C-alpha positions as CSV (number, residue, x, y, z in Angstrom):
1,M,-71.2,-97.2,85.8
2,R,-73.9,-94.3,85.8
3,K,-70.8,-92.1,85.6
4,P,-70.8,-92.0,81.6
5,F,-74.3,-91.6,81.3
6,I,-74.9,-88.4,83.6
7,L,-72.0,-87.1,81.9
8,L,-73.5,-87.3,78.6
9,L,-76.8,-85.5,79.6
10,I,-74.7,-82.5,81.1
11,L,-73.1,-82.6,77.5
12,I,-76.3,-82.6,75.5
13,S,-77.8,-79.9,78.0
14,L,-75.0,-77.5,77.3
15,L,-75.3,-78.0,73.3
16,V,-79.0,-77.5,73.5
17,G,-78.3,-74.2,75.8
18,C,-75.9,-72.9,73.4
19,G,-77.8,-74.0,70.0
20,S,-81.1,-72.3,71.2
21,G,-79.2,-69.2,71.2
22,Q,-79.6,-69.5,75.1
23,T,-76.5,-69.0,77.8
24,D,-75.8,-71.3,80.9
25,G,-77.3,-69.4,83.4
26,A,-78.0,-65.3,83.9
27,V,-75.4,-63.0,81.5
28,E,-74.7,-59.8,82.6
29,L,-74.6,-57.3,79.9
30,D,-73.4,-53.6,81.2
31,V,-74.3,-50.3,79.5
32,A,-72.8,-46.9,79.9
33,L,-73.8,-43.4,79.1
34,W,-73.7,-40.2,80.9
35,D,-77.2,-38.4,80.2
36,P,-80.1,-39.5,82.3
37,D,-82.6,-37.5,80.4
38,V,-82.6,-40.2,77.9
39,S,-83.3,-42.7,80.6
40,E,-86.8,-42.9,79.9
41,A,-86.3,-44.5,76.2
42,V,-83.1,-46.7,77.2
43,A,-85.5,-48.6,79.7
44,K,-88.2,-49.3,77.0
45,S,-85.3,-50.7,75.1
46,V,-83.7,-52.9,77.7
47,Q,-87.5,-54.4,78.1
48,A,-87.6,-54.9,74.7
49,F,-84.2,-56.8,74.8
50,E,-84.6,-58.5,77.6
51,E,-88.3,-59.5,76.9
52,K,-86.3,-61.4,73.6
53,H,-83.5,-62.8,75.9
54,P,-85.2,-63.6,79.0
55,D,-81.9,-65.0,80.5
56,V,-80.0,-61.9,80.0
57,N,-79.7,-59.1,82.8
58,V,-79.1,-55.7,81.2
59,N,-77.4,-53.0,83.9
60,V,-77.4,-49.8,83.1
61,T,-74.8,-46.9,84.4
62,Y,-75.3,-43.1,84.1
63,T,-72.0,-41.4,84.9
64,P,-71.7,-37.5,85.2
65,Y,-69.8,-36.4,81.8
66,N,-67.0,-34.9,83.5
67,D,-65.9,-38.3,85.0
68,Y,-67.8,-40.5,82.1
69,F,-64.3,-40.9,79.9
70,T,-61.8,-41.1,82.7
71,R,-63.5,-43.9,84.4
72,L,-64.2,-45.7,80.7
73,R,-60.8,-45.5,79.5
74,T,-59.3,-46.6,82.8
75,S,-61.8,-49.7,82.9
76,L,-61.5,-50.2,79.2
77,A,-57.5,-50.1,79.1
78,G,-57.4,-53.1,82.4
79,K,-59.7,-55.2,79.8
80,K,-62.9,-54.3,81.6
81,G,-65.9,-51.9,81.5
82,P,-69.2,-52.1,79.9
83,D,-70.2,-54.0,77.0
84,V,-72.2,-51.5,75.5
85,F,-71.6,-47.7,76.0
86,W,-72.0,-43.9,74.4
87,M,-69.2,-42.5,72.4
88,N,-68.7,-39.0,71.2
89,G,-66.8,-37.6,68.5
90,P,-63.6,-35.9,69.9
91,N,-62.8,-39.2,71.7
92,F,-64.1,-41.6,68.8
93,Y,-60.9,-41.8,66.8
94,Q,-58.7,-42.2,70.0
95,Y,-60.9,-45.3,70.9
96,A,-60.8,-47.1,67.7
97,S,-57.5,-46.5,66.9
98,L,-56.1,-47.8,70.5
99,G,-58.5,-50.9,69.7
100,L,-60.4,-50.3,72.6
101,I,-64.0,-50.4,70.5
102,K,-65.1,-53.3,68.2
103,N,-64.8,-52.4,64.4
104,L,-68.8,-53.2,63.9
105,Q,-68.2,-53.7,59.7
106,P,-68.1,-57.2,59.3
107,L,-71.2,-57.9,61.9
108,I,-73.0,-55.0,59.7
109,E,-72.3,-57.0,56.6
110,R,-73.3,-60.2,58.1
111,D,-76.7,-59.1,59.0
112,N,-77.3,-57.3,56.1
113,L,-77.8,-54.1,58.5
114,D,-79.3,-51.1,56.3
115,T,-77.2,-48.1,57.8
116,S,-78.5,-46.0,54.9
117,V,-81.1,-45.1,57.7
118,Y,-78.2,-42.7,59.2
119,T,-77.0,-39.2,58.1
120,P,-74.0,-39.5,55.8
121,A,-72.1,-36.8,58.2
122,L,-72.8,-39.3,61.1
123,K,-71.4,-42.1,59.7
124,E,-68.6,-40.5,58.3
125,L,-68.1,-39.4,61.9
126,Y,-68.0,-42.6,63.4
127,A,-65.8,-44.6,60.8
128,Y,-62.3,-45.7,60.9
129,D,-60.0,-46.7,58.1
130,Q,-63.5,-46.8,56.3
131,K,-65.1,-48.8,59.0
132,L,-67.9,-48.2,60.8
133,Y,-67.4,-48.7,64.9
134,G,-70.5,-47.2,66.3
135,L,-74.4,-47.2,65.5
136,P,-75.4,-43.5,65.9
137,Y,-78.2,-43.0,68.7
138,F,-78.8,-39.2,67.8
139,Q,-77.4,-36.2,66.4
140,D,-77.3,-32.6,66.6
141,V,-76.9,-29.5,64.2
142,I,-77.0,-25.7,64.4
143,G,-79.6,-23.6,64.1
144,L,-80.4,-19.3,64.4
145,F,-82.7,-19.3,67.1
146,F,-84.1,-15.7,67.7
147,N,-86.2,-13.8,70.0
148,K,-89.5,-12.8,68.1
149,K,-90.5,-10.5,70.5
150,L,-87.5,-8.2,69.6
151,F,-87.7,-8.4,66.2
152,D,-91.8,-7.6,66.3
153,E,-90.6,-4.4,68.2
154,A,-88.5,-3.4,65.7
155,G,-90.7,-4.3,63.2
156,I,-87.9,-6.2,61.1
157,P,-89.0,-9.8,59.6
158,Y,-88.0,-12.8,61.0
159,P,-85.0,-14.8,59.7
160,D,-85.3,-17.0,57.2
161,E,-83.3,-19.4,54.2
162,T,-82.4,-16.2,52.5
163,W,-80.2,-14.7,55.0
164,T,-76.5,-14.5,54.6
165,W,-74.2,-13.4,57.4
166,E,-73.8,-10.0,55.6
167,T,-77.5,-9.6,56.8
168,V,-77.2,-11.3,60.3
169,E,-74.5,-7.9,60.4
170,E,-77.1,-5.4,59.2
171,V,-80.1,-6.5,61.1
172,G,-77.9,-7.4,64.4
173,R,-76.7,-3.9,64.2
174,K,-80.3,-2.3,64.1
175,L,-81.5,-4.7,66.8
176,T,-78.3,-3.6,69.0
177,D,-79.8,-1.4,72.1
178,N,-76.6,-0.6,74.6
179,K,-79.2,1.6,76.5
180,N,-81.3,-1.4,77.3
181,G,-78.0,-3.5,77.4
182,I,-79.5,-5.7,74.5
183,Y,-77.5,-7.3,71.5
184,G,-78.6,-7.9,68.0
185,Y,-76.5,-11.3,67.7
186,I,-74.1,-13.6,69.6
187,A,-70.9,-14.9,68.3
188,P,-70.1,-17.8,70.4
189,Y,-66.2,-17.7,71.1
190,S,-67.1,-21.7,71.1
191,N,-66.4,-24.1,68.4
192,Q,-69.4,-25.8,67.4
193,Q,-72.2,-23.3,67.4
194,G,-69.8,-21.0,66.5
195,Y,-66.7,-20.6,64.4
196,Y,-66.5,-24.3,62.9
197,N,-69.4,-23.4,61.1
198,Y,-68.0,-19.8,59.9
199,I,-65.0,-21.4,58.9
200,H,-66.6,-24.4,56.7
201,Q,-69.3,-21.5,55.2
202,A,-66.2,-19.5,54.0
203,G,-64.9,-22.4,52.2
204,G,-62.6,-23.7,54.4
205,Y,-61.8,-26.6,56.8
206,V,-60.7,-27.2,60.4
207,I,-59.2,-30.4,59.3
208,N,-58.4,-31.9,56.4
209,E,-60.2,-35.3,54.7
210,D,-57.0,-37.2,55.5
211,K,-56.7,-35.8,59.3
212,T,-53.3,-34.5,58.3
213,L,-53.6,-31.1,58.2
214,S,-54.8,-27.9,60.0
215,G,-57.2,-25.5,58.2
216,F,-56.6,-23.0,61.0
217,D,-54.1,-20.8,59.2
218,A,-56.2,-20.8,56.2
219,P,-57.6,-17.2,54.8
220,E,-61.0,-18.6,54.9
221,A,-60.5,-19.6,59.0
222,K,-59.1,-16.0,59.4
223,S,-61.9,-14.3,57.6
224,A,-64.1,-16.5,59.8
225,F,-62.9,-14.7,62.9
226,K,-62.2,-11.4,61.4
227,W,-66.0,-11.2,61.3
228,M,-66.3,-12.5,64.8
229,K,-64.0,-10.0,66.1
230,R,-65.9,-7.2,64.1
231,M,-69.4,-8.1,65.8
232,M,-67.7,-8.0,69.1
233,D,-66.0,-4.9,68.8
234,E,-69.0,-3.0,67.4
235,G,-70.8,-4.0,70.2
236,I,-73.3,-5.9,68.1
237,S,-72.3,-9.2,70.2
238,P,-71.4,-9.4,73.7
239,T,-67.1,-10.1,73.7
240,A,-65.9,-13.3,75.0
241,K,-65.7,-12.2,78.4
242,T,-68.6,-11.0,78.4
243,Q,-70.2,-14.8,77.2
244,I,-67.7,-16.8,79.7
245,E,-68.8,-14.8,82.8
246,S,-72.9,-14.8,81.9
247,G,-73.0,-18.0,79.3
248,I,-74.5,-17.3,75.9
249,N,-77.8,-19.1,76.6
250,Q,-78.3,-16.9,79.8
251,I,-77.8,-13.8,77.8
252,F,-80.1,-14.9,75.1
253,G,-82.8,-16.2,77.3
254,S,-82.7,-13.5,79.5
255,G,-83.9,-11.5,76.7
256,K,-80.8,-9.4,76.1
257,A,-79.9,-10.8,72.6
258,A,-81.9,-11.0,69.5
259,M,-80.1,-14.0,67.7
260,L,-77.8,-17.1,69.0
261,P,-76.8,-19.7,66.8
262,Q,-77.0,-22.9,68.8
263,I,-77.1,-26.6,69.0
264,S,-80.6,-28.4,68.5
265,V,-80.1,-30.1,71.8
266,N,-81.0,-26.6,73.3
267,A,-84.3,-25.8,72.0
268,P,-85.8,-27.2,75.2
269,V,-83.3,-25.1,77.5
270,L,-83.9,-22.2,75.2
271,Y,-87.7,-22.8,75.3
272,D,-87.8,-22.7,78.9
273,M,-86.6,-19.4,79.3
274,L,-88.6,-17.5,76.1
275,G,-91.9,-20.0,75.4
276,E,-93.7,-18.4,72.6
277,D,-90.6,-15.9,71.8
278,L,-88.7,-18.3,70.7
279,G,-88.4,-18.7,66.6
280,V,-85.7,-20.6,64.9
281,A,-84.3,-20.6,61.7
282,P,-81.5,-22.4,59.6
283,L,-77.7,-20.6,59.8
284,P,-77.3,-17.8,57.3
285,K,-75.5,-18.6,54.5
286,G,-71.8,-17.8,53.7
287,K,-69.7,-18.6,50.7
288,E,-71.1,-22.0,51.1
289,R,-74.0,-23.3,53.1
290,A,-72.8,-25.6,55.8
291,T,-73.8,-26.7,59.6
292,I,-71.7,-28.8,62.0
293,I,-73.3,-32.2,62.8
294,H,-72.2,-33.8,65.8
295,G,-74.0,-36.9,67.8
296,L,-73.7,-40.0,70.0
297,S,-73.2,-43.4,68.9
298,W,-73.4,-46.8,71.1
299,V,-70.3,-48.3,70.4
300,M,-69.1,-52.2,72.0
301,N,-66.4,-53.3,74.0
302,S,-63.6,-55.1,72.2
303,N,-63.2,-57.1,75.3
304,T,-66.7,-58.0,75.5
305,K,-66.8,-61.5,76.9
306,S,-70.6,-61.4,75.0
307,E,-70.1,-60.2,71.7
308,K,-73.5,-61.8,70.1
309,L,-75.7,-60.7,72.9
310,A,-73.8,-57.3,73.0
311,W,-74.3,-57.0,69.2
312,E,-77.9,-58.0,69.5
313,L,-78.3,-55.4,72.4
314,L,-76.4,-52.6,70.6
315,K,-78.6,-53.0,67.4
316,T,-81.6,-53.2,69.6
317,L,-80.5,-49.7,71.5
318,S,-80.3,-47.9,67.8
319,N,-83.1,-49.8,65.8
320,E,-86.1,-47.6,64.3
321,Q,-88.0,-48.1,67.6
322,S,-86.1,-47.2,70.0
323,E,-85.0,-44.1,68.0
324,Q,-88.9,-43.3,68.4
325,W,-89.1,-43.6,71.8
326,L,-86.0,-41.4,72.0
327,A,-87.8,-38.9,69.8
328,E,-91.1,-38.9,72.5
329,T,-88.5,-37.7,75.0
330,G,-87.7,-34.5,73.0
331,F,-84.3,-34.9,74.2
332,S,-82.8,-34.8,70.9
333,I,-82.9,-35.2,67.0
334,P,-82.8,-39.4,66.3
335,A,-80.2,-40.4,64.1
336,Y,-82.7,-43.2,62.2
337,K,-84.2,-41.1,59.3
338,G,-87.7,-41.3,59.6
339,T,-88.3,-41.1,63.2
340,E,-88.0,-37.5,64.2
341,E,-91.8,-36.5,64.0
342,A,-92.1,-36.7,67.6
343,W,-89.3,-34.6,68.0
344,I,-90.3,-32.4,65.8
345,K,-93.7,-31.9,67.7
346,S,-92.1,-31.9,71.0
347,I,-92.2,-27.9,70.7
348,P,-95.2,-27.0,68.7
349,S,-94.5,-23.0,68.7
350,V,-90.9,-23.4,67.2
351,D,-90.3,-24.7,63.4
352,L,-87.8,-27.7,64.5
353,Q,-88.5,-29.0,60.9
354,V,-85.3,-26.1,60.1
355,F,-82.6,-28.7,62.1
356,I,-83.9,-31.9,59.8
357,D,-83.8,-29.6,56.7
358,S,-80.1,-28.5,57.9
359,L,-79.0,-32.4,57.7
360,E,-78.7,-32.0,53.8
361,F,-75.9,-29.4,53.7
362,G,-74.1,-31.2,57.1
363,V,-70.6,-31.2,57.7
364,P,-69.1,-33.8,60.3
365,Y,-67.7,-32.3,63.5
366,P,-64.0,-32.2,63.0
367,V,-61.7,-35.0,64.6
368,S,-58.9,-37.0,64.3
369,E,-57.1,-39.6,67.1
370,N,-55.9,-37.0,69.1
371,T,-58.8,-34.3,68.9
372,T,-58.6,-33.8,72.4
373,K,-54.8,-33.0,72.2
374,W,-55.0,-30.2,69.4
375,Q,-58.5,-29.1,70.9
376,D,-56.6,-28.0,74.2
377,V,-54.4,-25.9,72.0
378,E,-57.2,-24.3,70.0
379,N,-59.6,-23.4,72.7
380,E,-56.3,-21.7,74.8
381,E,-55.4,-19.9,71.2
382,I,-58.7,-19.0,70.4
383,Q,-59.7,-17.9,73.2
384,K,-56.9,-15.4,74.0
385,M,-57.5,-13.8,70.5
386,L,-61.0,-13.1,71.3
387,L,-60.0,-11.4,74.7
388,G,-57.5,-9.3,72.9
389,Q,-54.5,-11.0,74.2
390,T,-52.9,-11.9,70.6
391,S,-53.8,-11.0,67.2
392,I,-55.9,-13.2,64.7
393,D,-52.8,-13.7,62.7
394,E,-51.2,-14.9,65.7
395,A,-53.3,-17.3,67.3
396,T,-54.7,-19.2,64.1
397,E,-51.1,-19.6,62.9
398,A,-50.0,-20.9,66.8
399,V,-52.8,-23.0,66.1
400,A,-52.1,-24.7,62.9
401,E,-48.6,-25.2,63.7
402,K,-48.9,-27.0,66.8
403,M,-52.3,-28.9,65.7
404,N,-49.8,-30.0,62.6
405,E,-47.3,-31.1,64.7
406,I,-49.9,-33.5,66.8
407,L,-51.4,-34.8,63.4
408,A,-48.1,-35.2,62.4
409,D,-47.2,-37.5,65.7
410,Q,-50.3,-39.3,65.6
411,S,-49.6,-40.5,62.0
412,K,-46.3,-42.1,63.3
413,G,-48.9,-44.7,65.1
414,P,-47.6,-45.8,68.9
């Protein structure tokens, strides 16, 4: 008659295990991301988590970016996939709207998690239906990199916070040296480091706050493209064709351009190319001051089988200590306010504080539920225009028309 007693002991052991927060046997948590440059910081965070949760094994997988979202979407659609993973702006709305990632707002409110430590624009980027679905990890803003040597040789003072785009055009014209193949400025044909900033600085927008209307056909957007096109046509900036063939970092890093607006995460790459000749200043001011903010967040699989532990891991990966470890790698600006010091000091000769100060006038990277669809249209039409195959009016109006159709379709729901 010992069976009831044995069953009772088993039941008690299970209850004790649950009550202590431990699991019955080792629990596996899977983490997915794509950039191994942060592996040292992530490994430290995982180790800190596992020390607090000795019955949990965390498996970290790095997948090349070109394959990352294809594999992720397939696994999540099959109700599998990693428990915690990286998410970027262009894909966020789609994953949130399809219910593939978890709404973190109830967990944030339950734990009284302080989200004021994150840049408002970054929180806005990862909010869906006014609820936060991701805990920010790092952020990028745009600054004006410049070649000190070229400025010194021309006897021209370095760019600073007083500069406008008229200053860039004026100084860029002086620094342009056609004989030696040197451009005064590179007007990137791409969006994040290029025309998204110009559009917002002109007082326009790429997509309205309600995510229902394109701003590409507005006068502000057209004026931004007119300025870019003029810089290319006059030879102050390399043409879109030259940029595509040679790459903007390569042109600038080889000493063939005096100024380049570029994402903060490119600072180490450009420093490796130019060394002590590299400088950086805030983006020049247009009608308004603005710089596009993007960055990545940690999100949770809606179908994770270990929500409690996944949430604890997610909080660990984005807490103050983990963000300090990230800053020490010099990879990018940590999202947690007050942990930037190590990143700022990672390149002593370059004033990286410029990027931290620029966060004050940051504008969220434009997204909607079908970002990738309308960006495909945008990239095609804008590239054709900058290559001289269509006019500015034709290109911007075509983008707006097709983009508005996509936005209208997404508002109808599945």
